[in-house]
LUMVO-720461 format. One line per field, with one value per residue (C-alpha): residue number from 0; x, y negated, z. Coordinates in steps of 0.2 Angstrom, whole numbers, plus 5000, padded with zeros to 4 digits. Example, Ala and Ser with C-alpha at 12.3 -4.5 7.8 and 13.67 -1.06 7.14 Angstrom:
<rodos>
pos: 0  1
c1: 5062  5068
c2: 5022  5005
c3: 5039  5036
</rodos>
This chain:
<rodos>
pos: 0  1  2  3  4  5  6  7  8  9  10  11  12  13  14  15  16  17  18  19  20  21  22  23  24  25  26  27  28  29  30  31  32  33  34  35  36  37  38  39  40  41  42  43  44  45  46  47  48  49  50  51  52  53  54  55  56  57  58  59  60  61  62  63  64  65  66  67  68  69  70  71  72  73  74  75  76  77  78  79  80  81  82  83  84  85  86  87  88  89  90  91  92  93  94  95  96  97  98  99  100  101  102  103  104  105  106  107  108  109  110  111  112  113  114  115  116  117  118  119  120  121  122  123  124  125  126  127  128  129  130  131  132  133  134  135  136  137  138  139  140  141  142  143  144  145  146  147  148  149  150  151  152  153  154  155  156  157  158  159  160  161  162  163  164  165  166  167  168  169  170  171  172  173  174  175  176  177  178  179  180  181  182  183  184  185  186  187  188  189  190  191  192  193  194  195  196  197  198  199  200  201  202  203  204  205  206  207  208  209  210  211  212  213  214  215  216  217  218  219  220  221  222  223  224  225  226  227  228  229  230  231  232  233  234  235  236  237  238  239  240  241  242  243  244  245  246  247  248  249  250  251  252  253  254  255  256  257  258  259  260  261  262  263  264  265  266  267  268  269  270  271  272  273  274  275  276  277  278  279  280  281  282  283  284  285  286  287  288  289  290  291  292  293  294  295  296  297  298  299  300  301  302  303  304  305  306  307  308  309  310  311  312  313  314  315  316  317  318  319  320  321  322  323  324  325  326  327  328  329  330  331  332  333  334  335  336  337  338  339  340  341  342  343  344  345  346  347  348  349  350  351  352  353  354  355  356  357  358  359  360  361  362  363  364  365  366  367  368  369  370  371  372  373  374  375  376  377  378  379  380  381  382  383  384  385  386  387  388  389  390  391  392  393  394  395  396  397  398  399  400  401  402  403  404  405  406  407  408  409  410  411  412  413  414  415  416  417  418  419  420  421  422  423  424  425  426  427  428  429  430  431  432  433  434  435  436  437  438  439  440  441  442  443  444
c1: 5154  5157  5137  5135  5121  5115  5116  5105  5091  5090  5088  5075  5066  5066  5059  5045  5041  5042  5028  5018  5018  5012  4999  4992  4993  4983  4970  4968  4966  4952  4942  4942  4943  4958  4958  4976  4969  4960  4979  4981  4967  4973  4981  4997  4990  4985  4967  4976  4988  4972  4962  4978  4980  4962  4960  4978  4976  4956  4943  4928  4910  4896  4881  4882  4876  4885  4886  4890  4903  4911  4914  4919  4933  4939  4938  4948  4960  4962  4967  4980  4986  4990  4997  5010  5012  5016  5028  5037  5039  5046  5058  5065  5064  5074  5087  5089  5091  5104  5114  5114  5119  5137  5150  5152  5170  5179  5184  5203  5200  5193  5208  5218  5208  5210  5229  5222  5229  5248  5262  5266  5251  5253  5245  5255  5248  5231  5232  5234  5218  5207  5203  5208  5198  5212  5209  5189  5191  5204  5194  5177  5184  5193  5179  5168  5179  5178  5158  5161  5148  5135  5140  5140  5126  5135  5126  5135  5130  5139  5154  5156  5154  5167  5180  5178  5179  5195  5202  5199  5208  5223  5222  5223  5241  5246  5259  5269  5271  5260  5241  5227  5239  5248  5235  5228  5244  5246  5228  5232  5248  5240  5227  5239  5248  5233  5227  5244  5247  5230  5229  5213  5204  5213  5204  5187  5175  5176  5195  5195  5186  5196  5213  5209  5200  5215  5225  5214  5214  5230  5238  5221  5225  5245  5253  5269  5278  5286  5282  5298  5294  5279  5287  5301  5288  5276  5263  5243  5242  5260  5253  5235  5245  5259  5272  5266  5264  5257  5251  5246  5235  5227  5224  5213  5204  5201  5195  5182  5176  5171  5162  5152  5142  5129  5133  5151  5148  5147  5149  5135  5127  5139  5134  5140  5152  5158  5161  5170  5183  5182  5188  5201  5210  5210  5219  5232  5235  5237  5247  5260  5263  5274  5291  5297  5289  5298  5312  5303  5290  5302  5310  5294  5288  5304  5302  5286  5292  5306  5294  5287  5273  5265  5253  5255  5245  5232  5231  5250  5251  5238  5249  5265  5257  5251  5266  5277  5265  5268  5286  5284  5290  5308  5302  5291  5298  5310  5299  5288  5300  5309  5294  5291  5306  5306  5290  5295  5313  5303  5291  5308  5315  5301  5300  5320  5315  5301  5315  5327  5315  5311  5329  5328  5340  5338  5331  5340  5336  5327  5342  5341  5359  5367  5356  5363  5346  5356  5365  5349  5338  5351  5353  5333  5332  5346  5343  5324  5314  5324  5324  5305  5300  5312  5302  5286  5288  5294  5277  5268  5277  5271  5253  5250  5258  5248  5231  5235  5239  5223  5213  5224  5229  5248  5256  5269  5283  5280  5299  5290  5282  5298  5294  5276  5280  5296  5285  5281  5298  5304  5291  5300  5318  5322  5313  5323  5340  5338  5332  5345  5359  5352  5354  5372  5375  5371  5383  5397  5391
c2: 4781  4770  4765  4756  4760  4741  4746  4760  4751  4738  4752  4760  4743  4740  4757  4753  4735  4747  4759  4744  4736  4751  4755  4736  4738  4754  4749  4734  4744  4754  4741  4727  4721  4712  4697  4704  4718  4707  4704  4723  4724  4715  4717  4720  4738  4747  4754  4771  4770  4765  4781  4791  4785  4787  4805  4810  4802  4800  4814  4814  4813  4820  4817  4799  4787  4779  4762  4769  4780  4765  4755  4770  4774  4754  4755  4773  4765  4749  4761  4769  4753  4746  4762  4760  4741  4748  4761  4749  4736  4751  4755  4737  4735  4751  4745  4729  4735  4748  4735  4722  4733  4735  4748  4745  4748  4747  4731  4735  4737  4720  4713  4720  4713  4696  4697  4706  4694  4693  4700  4707  4715  4730  4744  4758  4752  4750  4769  4775  4767  4771  4789  4795  4782  4769  4769  4768  4753  4745  4746  4741  4725  4718  4723  4711  4699  4695  4697  4711  4723  4710  4704  4721  4727  4741  4752  4753  4771  4777  4766  4775  4793  4787  4782  4796  4807  4798  4801  4820  4821  4812  4824  4839  4843  4836  4824  4814  4800  4800  4801  4788  4778  4774  4771  4757  4749  4745  4739  4728  4724  4718  4709  4699  4694  4689  4678  4671  4668  4659  4671  4680  4665  4667  4684  4688  4697  4713  4712  4710  4725  4736  4731  4734  4750  4756  4753  4765  4777  4776  4793  4802  4821  4818  4835  4828  4833  4824  4822  4831  4845  4849  4848  4860  4871  4872  4868  4867  4848  4849  4859  4849  4831  4839  4832  4815  4805  4821  4814  4798  4806  4817  4804  4795  4811  4817  4802  4800  4817  4814  4798  4809  4813  4799  4800  4796  4783  4766  4758  4763  4748  4738  4737  4748  4736  4731  4749  4752  4738  4743  4761  4755  4742  4755  4769  4755  4751  4768  4773  4760  4767  4779  4777  4783  4769  4756  4749  4748  4738  4727  4723  4720  4707  4699  4698  4690  4678  4671  4666  4651  4651  4666  4668  4683  4698  4700  4718  4719  4706  4717  4733  4725  4718  4735  4743  4730  4734  4753  4750  4737  4746  4738  4721  4724  4721  4734  4742  4746  4750  4762  4772  4774  4778  4792  4798  4797  4806  4821  4822  4823  4836  4845  4847  4850  4867  4873  4871  4881  4892  4894  4895  4878  4864  4852  4835  4819  4813  4831  4840  4839  4844  4832  4815  4801  4792  4773  4773  4780  4767  4753  4759  4759  4742  4734  4742  4744  4734  4717  4715  4718  4705  4693  4698  4698  4682  4674  4680  4672  4656  4655  4661  4649  4634  4640  4640  4622  4616  4622  4614  4597  4598  4594  4587  4597  4587  4586  4591  4601  4615  4625  4625  4631  4649  4649  4655  4670  4673  4675  4679  4695  4692  4689  4705  4715  4708  4712  4730  4732  4725  4738  4753  4746  4747  4764  4768  4763  4773
c3: 5553  5569  5576  5592  5604  5600  5580  5584  5593  5579  5567  5579  5580  5560  5558  5569  5561  5544  5550  5557  5539  5531  5544  5541  5521  5523  5533  5526  5507  5517  5527  5515  5496  5493  5481  5475  5468  5455  5448  5447  5436  5424  5407  5416  5420  5404  5405  5404  5419  5430  5423  5427  5444  5448  5441  5450  5466  5470  5470  5459  5465  5450  5464  5464  5452  5437  5444  5461  5453  5446  5462  5471  5456  5458  5477  5477  5463  5473  5489  5478  5470  5489  5494  5480  5483  5500  5496  5485  5499  5511  5498  5497  5515  5516  5503  5512  5527  5520  5512  5525  5539  5543  5550  5567  5573  5590  5598  5596  5576  5575  5585  5569  5557  5563  5555  5539  5526  5533  5527  5543  5546  5557  5548  5556  5574  5568  5561  5578  5585  5568  5573  5554  5547  5541  5523  5526  5538  5528  5511  5517  5527  5512  5498  5512  5515  5494  5496  5483  5492  5489  5472  5464  5474  5481  5492  5510  5514  5496  5499  5515  5509  5495  5505  5517  5502  5497  5516  5514  5498  5503  5518  5507  5507  5524  5517  5529  5518  5501  5511  5517  5528  5512  5501  5515  5516  5497  5498  5513  5505  5488  5497  5508  5490  5482  5497  5501  5484  5480  5465  5471  5466  5448  5447  5442  5454  5443  5442  5461  5463  5452  5458  5476  5472  5460  5476  5486  5474  5465  5475  5478  5482  5480  5482  5492  5478  5463  5445  5440  5453  5443  5426  5433  5440  5426  5438  5431  5433  5422  5409  5410  5406  5395  5409  5405  5422  5429  5446  5442  5428  5441  5454  5441  5434  5452  5457  5443  5445  5463  5456  5443  5459  5462  5481  5480  5466  5475  5458  5448  5448  5438  5419  5405  5399  5416  5420  5406  5408  5428  5422  5408  5419  5434  5422  5416  5434  5442  5428  5429  5446  5438  5444  5427  5419  5432  5422  5406  5415  5422  5406  5397  5412  5410  5391  5394  5405  5394  5382  5386  5373  5380  5393  5406  5402  5415  5416  5415  5429  5439  5437  5442  5458  5463  5459  5471  5483  5481  5484  5496  5513  5512  5512  5527  5545  5551  5563  5549  5536  5546  5551  5532  5528  5540  5533  5515  5519  5527  5512  5500  5512  5511  5494  5495  5503  5490  5478  5487  5490  5472  5467  5458  5459  5474  5467  5472  5491  5495  5501  5521  5523  5511  5511  5519  5522  5526  5509  5500  5506  5501  5484  5483  5489  5479  5462  5465  5477  5477  5457  5457  5469  5460  5445  5453  5459  5444  5435  5450  5447  5428  5432  5445  5434  5419  5430  5437  5420  5412  5425  5421  5441  5437  5423  5411  5416  5434  5440  5455  5444  5445  5464  5466  5468  5478  5494  5483  5476  5493  5505  5508  5504  5522  5525  5512  5519  5536  5532  5520  5534  5547  5535  5530  5548  5550  5536  5549  5562
</rodos>
């Protein structure tokens, strides 16, 4: 966590103030009888509790007279009560300080925050000056932009612990692509989609929290190999999850296992029903990032959109947005897409090397001696990325149209309704086409 000298001074000053408050309260309790104590001796505090406090925290004096003993007990109890109130006050002050403090970041990081809503956000450049904490810096900033830290009473230290633990997990296997930088990229991309389209205001606070957290954890402790590799090698997690969405199930399980420790669970203030919804929705979103589900997911959404009478299922909408963000680098500016491609191909080649060493058939795109990268990317763009973004654009069109109609802002006969989401559908078309052209030109060299 980055902490400036100024922040340290502020913390010291606050600590001194807390100490002074404690001293004043205790001195007042000893020197004078406060009228406030009369409220403590009402029926709000049962007699047996008063007796227990007096017996536990005060000493008896058998040599005094009965009435004097009674007054002494009352005075001692008064001191105990005031000390308890002082402790409660200190605890409240501490919690308030803990939850209103901000993580101090270098000036160069603050510069990047100014464009965090943009589709062309330079995340890879920011990563170079993040000191290895890109996911923490992106995650914390976006959660705070939506005021989710305050709304859900998230303790910042616990959130910092959680995000730090995610970064450690993402670095477990040293992956070139499936790492904390990729998780940060998906998180920022989804944030950009929600902001640029206005969908952020359509989500509940709990849905926002869940969608963004799902982005952060969706590849937690990724092994740098594919599901098929795990299945073909009969790995422990393939056996554990019966060859079904092996990695996606593992990412979720590993995350919730971390969160069983209160020190790493920033969501422990959620109400039981909210936490259940949080967990269920996160599971659905992350499982939908399994590429083997891609074509069925696109088919289902197309079918839903073709039915004018049906509203878009919220969970399926969130899942598609996150899935598109997960494969979005071909829709980013060329300088970013080209770097992401290098990272991904190197990870594929590393898997191919392992397969060769094990005497297994080398998976597609994993043979470093025979894979033609530009052609592979053109196919990925034409058959996966571009159709996915077209469907997501159509989905956002329908969602925005439904929202506006529900609020009686527009008429169902308004001829402009069909143009509501054109910017959403075409937001990345130019980048996709340009990147495909770059790859195509390489095939001619």
